[in-house]
C-alpha positions as CSV (number, residue, x, y, z in Angstrom):
1,M,-36.8,-64.1,23.7
2,R,-34.9,-65.7,26.6
3,P,-37.3,-66.2,29.5
4,I,-36.9,-64.8,33.0
5,H,-36.4,-67.7,35.4
6,I,-38.1,-67.5,38.8
7,I,-37.1,-70.0,41.5
8,G,-39.9,-70.6,44.0
9,G,-43.7,-70.7,43.6
10,G,-44.7,-69.1,46.9
11,L,-46.4,-65.7,47.2
12,A,-43.4,-63.7,46.0
13,G,-42.5,-66.0,43.1
14,S,-46.1,-66.2,42.0
15,E,-46.5,-62.5,42.0
16,A,-43.2,-61.9,40.3
17,A,-44.1,-64.4,37.5
18,F,-47.5,-62.7,37.0
19,Q,-46.1,-59.2,36.9
20,A,-43.2,-60.1,34.5
21,A,-45.5,-62.0,32.2
22,E,-48.1,-59.2,32.2
23,A,-45.4,-56.8,31.2
24,G,-44.6,-58.9,28.1
25,A,-41.7,-61.1,29.2
26,E,-41.6,-64.9,28.9
27,V,-41.3,-66.6,32.3
28,V,-40.3,-70.0,33.6
29,L,-41.5,-70.5,37.2
30,H,-39.6,-73.3,39.0
31,E,-41.3,-74.9,42.0
32,M,-39.8,-78.0,43.6
33,R,-43.1,-79.3,45.1
34,P,-44.3,-82.1,44.7
35,I,-41.0,-83.5,43.5
36,R,-39.3,-82.3,46.7
37,P,-41.8,-81.7,49.5
38,T,-41.2,-79.5,52.5
39,F,-42.1,-80.2,56.1
40,A,-44.5,-77.2,56.3
41,H,-46.4,-77.4,53.0
42,Q,-49.4,-79.7,52.7
43,T,-50.3,-79.3,49.0
44,E,-48.5,-78.7,45.7
45,A,-50.5,-75.5,44.9
46,L,-48.6,-72.3,44.2
47,A,-48.8,-69.6,46.8
48,E,-49.8,-72.0,49.6
49,L,-50.3,-70.3,52.9
50,V,-48.4,-72.5,55.4
51,C,-49.0,-70.4,58.6
52,S,-51.8,-68.0,59.3
53,N,-54.6,-67.3,56.7
54,S,-54.6,-63.6,57.6
55,F,-53.1,-60.8,55.5
56,R,-53.6,-58.5,58.6
57,S,-55.2,-55.1,58.6
58,D,-57.1,-53.9,55.5
59,D,-57.4,-50.3,56.7
60,W,-55.3,-48.2,54.3
61,Q,-55.9,-44.9,56.1
62,N,-54.6,-46.0,59.5
63,N,-52.3,-49.0,59.0
64,A,-49.2,-49.4,56.9
65,V,-50.0,-53.0,55.9
66,G,-53.5,-51.9,54.8
67,L,-51.9,-49.2,52.8
68,L,-49.7,-51.8,51.1
69,H,-52.8,-53.8,50.3
70,E,-54.3,-50.8,48.5
71,E,-51.0,-50.1,46.7
72,M,-50.9,-53.7,45.5
73,R,-54.5,-53.6,44.3
74,R,-53.7,-50.4,42.3
75,A,-50.7,-52.2,40.8
76,D,-52.9,-55.1,39.7
77,S,-51.5,-57.7,42.1
78,L,-52.4,-61.3,41.5
79,I,-52.0,-62.0,45.2
80,M,-54.4,-59.3,46.2
81,R,-56.9,-60.1,43.5
82,S,-57.0,-63.7,44.6
83,A,-57.2,-62.7,48.3
84,D,-60.1,-60.4,47.7
85,A,-61.9,-63.1,45.7
86,H,-61.6,-65.5,48.6
87,K,-61.8,-63.3,51.7
88,L,-63.4,-64.4,55.0
89,P,-65.0,-62.4,57.9
90,A,-62.1,-61.2,60.1
91,G,-63.0,-57.9,61.7
92,G,-60.8,-55.2,60.3
93,A,-58.3,-57.7,58.9
94,L,-58.2,-59.4,55.5
95,A,-58.3,-63.2,56.0
96,V,-58.7,-65.7,53.2
97,D,-59.9,-69.2,52.5
98,R,-56.4,-70.7,52.1
99,H,-57.4,-73.4,49.6
100,G,-59.5,-71.1,47.4
101,F,-56.8,-68.5,47.4
102,S,-53.9,-70.7,46.4
103,G,-56.1,-72.5,43.9
104,A,-57.0,-69.2,42.2
105,V,-53.3,-68.2,42.0
106,T,-52.3,-71.6,40.6
107,A,-55.1,-71.6,38.0
108,T,-54.2,-68.0,36.8
109,L,-50.5,-68.8,36.4
110,E,-51.1,-72.2,34.7
111,A,-53.4,-70.5,32.2
112,H,-51.1,-67.6,31.4
113,P,-49.7,-67.8,27.8
114,R,-46.3,-66.4,28.7
115,I,-45.7,-68.5,31.9
116,S,-44.3,-72.1,31.9
117,I,-44.3,-73.9,35.3
118,A,-41.4,-76.4,35.8
119,R,-41.9,-78.8,38.7
120,E,-38.3,-79.4,39.7
121,E,-35.7,-78.6,42.4
122,I,-33.1,-76.0,41.5
123,T,-30.0,-76.8,43.6
124,E,-27.6,-74.2,42.2
125,L,-28.0,-70.5,41.3
126,P,-28.0,-70.2,37.5
127,P,-25.0,-68.6,35.7
128,P,-25.2,-65.3,33.8
129,E,-25.4,-67.1,30.5
130,D,-28.8,-68.5,31.5
131,G,-30.2,-65.0,31.6
132,L,-32.1,-63.1,34.3
133,C,-33.3,-64.9,37.4
134,I,-35.4,-64.1,40.4
135,V,-34.7,-66.1,43.6
136,A,-38.0,-66.2,45.6
137,T,-37.5,-69.4,47.6
138,G,-38.8,-67.9,50.8
139,P,-38.4,-69.2,54.3
140,L,-38.1,-72.8,53.2
141,T,-35.1,-72.5,50.8
142,S,-33.8,-76.0,50.2
143,E,-30.5,-76.9,51.8
144,A,-28.7,-77.3,48.5
145,L,-29.8,-74.0,47.1
146,G,-29.2,-72.3,50.4
147,Q,-25.6,-73.5,50.2
148,S,-25.3,-72.1,46.7
149,I,-26.6,-68.8,47.9
150,L,-24.0,-68.7,50.6
151,R,-21.3,-69.4,48.2
152,A,-22.5,-66.6,45.9
153,T,-22.9,-64.0,48.6
154,G,-20.0,-64.7,50.8
155,E,-22.2,-63.8,53.8
156,D,-23.5,-66.0,56.6
157,A,-27.2,-66.4,56.1
158,L,-29.3,-65.4,59.1
159,A,-32.0,-67.8,60.3
160,F,-34.9,-67.9,62.7
161,F,-37.8,-70.2,63.5
162,D,-41.4,-69.6,62.3
163,A,-44.2,-71.3,64.2
164,I,-47.6,-72.5,63.0
165,A,-50.8,-72.2,65.0
166,P,-53.4,-75.0,65.4
167,I,-56.7,-75.1,63.6
168,V,-59.9,-76.2,65.4
169,H,-63.1,-77.6,64.0
170,R,-65.9,-75.1,64.8
171,D,-68.5,-77.7,65.7
172,S,-66.2,-79.0,68.5
173,I,-66.2,-75.6,70.3
174,N,-68.5,-75.1,73.3
175,F,-70.6,-72.0,72.7
176,D,-72.1,-72.1,76.1
177,I,-68.7,-70.6,77.0
178,A,-67.5,-69.1,73.8
179,W,-69.0,-66.1,72.0
180,M,-68.5,-64.2,68.8
181,Q,-67.1,-60.6,68.9
182,S,-64.5,-58.5,67.2
183,R,-62.3,-56.5,69.5
184,Y,-64.0,-53.1,70.3
185,D,-66.8,-54.4,67.9
186,K,-64.7,-53.0,65.1
187,E,-66.4,-53.4,61.7
188,G,-64.4,-55.4,59.1
189,P,-64.3,-55.2,55.3
190,G,-67.4,-57.4,55.1
191,G,-69.3,-55.2,57.5
192,G,-69.3,-57.7,60.5
193,T,-68.5,-56.7,64.1
194,A,-68.4,-60.3,65.4
195,D,-65.8,-62.1,63.3
196,Y,-63.8,-63.8,66.1
197,I,-64.6,-66.7,68.4
198,N,-63.6,-65.7,72.0
199,L,-62.7,-68.1,74.8
200,P,-62.6,-66.5,78.3
201,M,-60.3,-67.3,81.3
202,D,-60.4,-66.0,84.8
203,E,-57.2,-65.3,86.6
204,T,-56.8,-68.8,88.1
205,Q,-57.5,-70.5,84.8
206,Y,-55.0,-68.2,83.1
207,R,-52.2,-68.9,85.5
208,D,-52.8,-72.6,85.4
209,F,-52.7,-72.5,81.6
210,V,-49.4,-70.6,81.6
211,A,-48.0,-73.1,84.0
212,A,-49.1,-75.9,81.7
213,L,-47.4,-74.3,78.7
214,L,-44.2,-73.9,80.6
215,A,-44.2,-77.5,81.8
216,G,-45.3,-79.0,78.5
217,E,-43.0,-81.2,76.5
218,K,-41.5,-79.4,73.5
219,G,-40.0,-80.7,70.3
220,D,-36.3,-81.3,70.1
221,F,-33.9,-79.2,68.0
222,K,-31.4,-80.6,65.6
223,E,-27.8,-79.6,66.4
224,W,-27.7,-77.0,63.6
225,E,-31.0,-75.4,64.8
226,K,-30.0,-74.8,68.4
227,S,-28.4,-71.3,67.8
228,T,-31.2,-70.1,65.5
229,P,-33.0,-67.1,67.0
230,Y,-36.8,-66.7,66.8
231,F,-38.4,-63.9,64.9
232,E,-40.0,-61.6,67.4
233,A,-43.3,-61.1,65.5
234,C,-44.0,-64.9,65.4
235,L,-42.9,-66.3,68.8
236,P,-44.2,-69.6,69.9
237,V,-46.8,-69.1,72.7
238,E,-44.8,-71.0,75.2
239,V,-41.7,-68.8,74.5
240,M,-43.8,-65.8,75.2
241,A,-45.0,-67.4,78.4
242,E,-41.3,-67.9,79.5
243,R,-40.9,-64.1,79.4
244,G,-43.2,-63.6,82.4
245,V,-46.5,-64.9,83.7
246,E,-48.5,-61.9,82.4
247,T,-46.8,-61.6,79.0
248,L,-49.7,-63.5,77.2
249,S,-52.4,-61.4,78.9
250,F,-50.8,-58.3,77.4
251,G,-50.2,-60.0,74.1
252,P,-52.4,-62.4,72.1
253,M,-54.6,-63.2,75.1
254,K,-55.3,-59.5,76.0
255,P,-59.0,-59.1,77.0
256,V,-59.3,-55.4,76.2
257,G,-62.2,-54.5,73.8
258,L,-64.0,-57.7,74.6
259,R,-66.9,-58.4,76.9
260,D,-68.2,-61.9,77.8
261,P,-72.0,-61.9,77.3
262,H,-72.5,-65.0,79.4
263,R,-71.1,-63.2,82.5
264,D,-71.5,-59.5,81.4
265,S,-67.9,-58.8,82.3
266,Q,-64.4,-58.5,80.8
267,P,-62.4,-61.7,81.3
268,Y,-59.0,-61.8,82.8
269,A,-57.6,-63.2,79.5
270,V,-59.1,-64.4,76.2
271,V,-58.1,-66.9,73.5
272,Q,-59.3,-65.7,70.0
273,L,-60.0,-67.9,67.0
274,R,-60.2,-66.5,63.4
275,Q,-62.1,-68.1,60.6
276,D,-59.8,-70.2,58.3
277,N,-62.0,-71.4,55.5
278,A,-64.9,-70.1,53.4
279,L,-67.3,-72.7,54.9
280,G,-66.6,-71.4,58.4
281,T,-65.9,-74.9,59.7
282,L,-62.2,-74.3,60.5
283,W,-60.9,-71.7,63.0
284,N,-57.3,-70.7,63.6
285,M,-56.0,-70.0,67.2
286,V,-54.7,-66.5,66.9
287,G,-51.2,-66.0,68.2
288,F,-50.8,-69.7,69.2
289,Q,-47.8,-70.7,67.2
290,T,-46.2,-73.5,69.1
291,K,-43.3,-76.0,69.4
292,L,-45.2,-78.2,71.9
293,R,-45.3,-81.8,70.9
294,H,-48.6,-82.8,69.3
295,G,-49.9,-84.9,72.2
296,E,-49.1,-82.0,74.6
297,Q,-51.0,-79.5,72.4
298,V,-54.1,-81.6,72.5
299,R,-53.9,-82.1,76.3
300,I,-53.0,-78.4,77.2
301,F,-55.3,-76.6,74.6
302,R,-58.3,-78.7,75.7
303,T,-57.9,-77.0,79.2
304,I,-58.9,-73.7,77.5
305,P,-62.6,-73.0,78.5
306,G,-64.7,-73.8,75.4
307,L,-62.1,-76.2,73.9
308,E,-62.6,-79.1,76.3
309,N,-63.9,-81.3,73.5
310,A,-61.9,-79.6,70.7
311,E,-61.1,-81.5,67.5
312,F,-58.0,-80.2,65.7
313,A,-57.8,-80.1,61.9
314,R,-54.1,-79.2,62.2
315,L,-51.8,-79.0,65.2
316,G,-49.1,-76.4,65.5
317,G,-45.6,-76.8,64.4
318,M,-42.5,-74.8,63.5
319,H,-39.9,-74.6,60.8
320,R,-36.6,-72.9,60.1
321,N,-36.6,-69.6,58.2
322,T,-33.7,-68.1,56.3
323,F,-33.0,-64.7,54.9
324,I,-30.0,-62.9,53.4
325,N,-28.3,-59.7,54.6
326,S,-30.0,-57.6,51.9
327,P,-28.8,-54.1,52.8
328,R,-25.2,-55.4,52.2
329,L,-25.9,-57.7,49.3
330,L,-28.6,-56.1,47.1
331,D,-28.7,-52.9,45.0
332,G,-31.7,-50.6,44.8
333,E,-33.3,-52.8,42.2
334,L,-33.0,-56.1,44.2
335,R,-30.0,-57.3,42.2
336,L,-27.2,-59.2,43.8
337,K,-24.3,-56.7,43.6
338,T,-21.8,-59.4,42.8
339,R,-24.0,-61.2,40.3
340,P,-26.5,-58.6,38.9
341,H,-28.3,-61.2,36.7
342,L,-29.8,-62.5,39.9
343,R,-32.6,-60.7,41.8
344,F,-34.0,-61.7,45.2
345,A,-37.6,-61.4,46.2
346,G,-39.9,-62.2,49.1
347,Q,-39.1,-63.3,52.7
348,V,-35.5,-64.4,51.7
349,T,-34.8,-60.6,51.4
350,G,-35.7,-60.0,55.0
351,V,-39.3,-58.6,54.7
352,E,-41.7,-60.3,57.0
353,G,-45.3,-61.1,56.2
354,Y,-47.4,-62.5,53.3
355,V,-48.2,-59.1,51.8
356,E,-44.7,-57.7,52.2
357,S,-43.2,-60.8,50.5
358,A,-45.6,-60.5,47.6
359,A,-45.0,-56.8,47.3
360,I,-41.2,-57.4,46.8
361,G,-42.1,-60.1,44.3
362,L,-44.2,-57.6,42.4
363,L,-41.4,-55.1,42.2
364,A,-38.8,-57.8,41.3
365,G,-41.1,-59.0,38.5
366,R,-41.6,-55.6,37.1
367,L,-37.9,-54.6,37.3
368,A,-36.7,-57.8,35.7
369,A,-39.3,-57.5,32.9
370,A,-38.2,-53.9,32.2
371,E,-34.6,-55.0,32.0
372,R,-35.3,-57.9,29.7
373,L,-37.5,-55.8,27.4
374,G,-35.2,-52.8,27.4
375,R,-37.7,-50.5,29.0
376,A,-36.9,-47.6,31.4
377,I,-38.3,-48.0,34.9
378,T,-37.5,-46.4,38.2
379,P,-38.1,-47.9,41.6
380,P,-41.2,-46.7,43.4
381,P,-41.0,-43.4,45.4
382,P,-39.8,-43.8,49.0
383,T,-43.1,-42.1,50.2
384,T,-45.0,-45.2,49.0
385,A,-45.3,-48.4,51.0
386,F,-43.6,-50.2,48.1
387,G,-40.7,-47.7,48.2
388,A,-40.4,-47.7,52.0
389,L,-40.0,-51.5,52.1
390,L,-37.6,-51.6,49.1
391,G,-35.5,-48.8,50.6
392,H,-35.3,-50.5,54.0
393,I,-34.0,-53.8,52.7
394,T,-31.6,-52.3,50.1
395,G,-29.8,-49.8,52.3
396,G,-32.1,-48.2,54.8
397,A,-31.4,-50.8,57.4
398,S,-28.1,-51.3,59.1
399,P,-26.3,-54.4,57.7
400,T,-24.9,-55.1,61.2
401,T,-28.2,-55.3,62.9
402,F,-30.5,-56.4,60.0
403,Q,-33.6,-58.4,61.0
404,P,-36.9,-59.2,59.2
405,M,-39.3,-56.3,59.2
406,N,-43.0,-55.8,58.6
407,V,-44.1,-52.7,56.7
408,N,-44.8,-49.8,59.1
409,F,-45.0,-46.1,59.0
410,G,-41.6,-45.8,60.7
411,L,-40.0,-46.8,57.4
412,F,-41.6,-43.8,55.5
413,P,-40.0,-40.4,55.1
414,D,-41.5,-38.0,57.6
415,L,-44.2,-35.4,56.6
416,A,-43.4,-31.8,56.1
417,P,-44.9,-29.7,59.0
418,A,-48.3,-28.2,58.4
419,I,-49.2,-24.5,58.8
420,S,-51.5,-23.9,61.8
421,A,-54.7,-22.0,60.7
422,R,-54.8,-20.4,64.2
423,T,-51.2,-19.2,64.6
424,G,-49.8,-19.4,61.1
425,K,-46.8,-21.3,62.5
426,R,-45.4,-24.7,61.3
427,V,-46.7,-27.6,63.4
428,K,-45.9,-31.3,63.3
429,I,-48.7,-33.6,62.2
430,K,-49.2,-36.3,64.8
431,G,-51.3,-39.4,65.7
432,A,-54.0,-40.6,63.4
433,D,-53.8,-37.5,61.3
434,R,-50.1,-38.3,60.5
435,K,-50.9,-41.8,59.4
436,R,-53.7,-40.7,57.2
437,A,-51.6,-37.9,55.6
438,M,-48.8,-40.4,55.0
439,A,-51.3,-42.8,53.4
440,E,-52.8,-40.1,51.1
441,R,-49.3,-38.9,50.1
442,A,-48.3,-42.5,49.3
443,L,-51.3,-43.2,47.1
444,E,-50.8,-40.0,45.2
445,A,-47.1,-40.8,44.6
446,L,-48.0,-44.4,43.6
447,D,-50.6,-43.3,41.0
448,T,-47.9,-41.1,39.4
449,W,-45.4,-43.9,39.4
450,L,-47.9,-46.3,37.9
451,G,-48.7,-43.7,35.2
452,N,-52.3,-43.3,36.4
453,K,-51.8,-39.6,37.1
454,A,-49.7,-36.9,35.5
455,P,-46.8,-35.6,37.7
456,V,-47.5,-32.4,39.5
457,E,-45.5,-29.5,38.0
């Protein structure tokens, strides 16, 4: 049997390989590291997390990404299985030990009898005679392959910058100033209500900090990078500061839901750090992606109360991200319309986020395996998080304004009105009830799609 070729060993490519192999297809997973390193990766492990270690909310009843977590678990996702096995305390979020997580994914794929891993750079999209292929090269698509994609699509690729937040050694944080608390004392998956380190600022300290960010020396752009827009959900902290002096205090530094126990008051602004490894020795500065030069980062971030003696395990950085105009280029099964032997998966399709990328990889792997093995398969229902994401990137979004998108309930079909027990009239379901009803509808539809439940007559 001719194998399915998958280009890219990130989250999407790893998930696609696992799903296709589990379905019975032979798979060759091509990953260019370590033969060709990138400026963002630090290891040669598959599914390496190069930015945050958070998979965001794990609350399936009230949050669309939490719902996607649950759908992926029910679909036997390798990414979610590995994340759950290496999760860290993070309030209501799912955060992972990045090395344990990627190590687990790598070990599983290396041991799978139907998966071969080829450490080599693919510089050209394969022709139809090479068989089915999934392109899952993600935000760090190599220049050569990117040019090949451009030639195949006839479309200008869109691009934006993705920034990386610094990581701090916990033992260098001053806990005479810092304290542990989750926002609103919200209980996380592990039962904790104090999963974040909080660093308070009064108004004067905050304004001085914003001024320092604005004045700090930033990295230079290459000529081809100067017109590349940022992605709004991952803006560098100094770019947010440029939008107004109070922008950060209403964004990643908002103090609501937090109370400084040292002063028994709510600070004017707060810097939060989230656990980054299983030992609890490394902590990620939440929302502090940056393009500041490394020396400036050390100088400016040590002005944050509690970080005056901070030691950084990793400083922030930024990289260029690319994605295709999927609504114009892909069909409903993620195939390139002009070359249907090629499927695309992950961030290169214009989904944003670890879990969203892996989810599209999961679908691409299943769809490709069904095609290779001659089995019938339909895409997931649009009422599921899987289907909502897939529908958005394959036609739901406007090709003229297409931008990367996280999963959210705005992508789902609306609910039918409920019948009021008091008046007998049809009323629209709103607020938290609407999210929960959408989530319950999604999981019911998903179980039917997965074959775990008989369709309702």
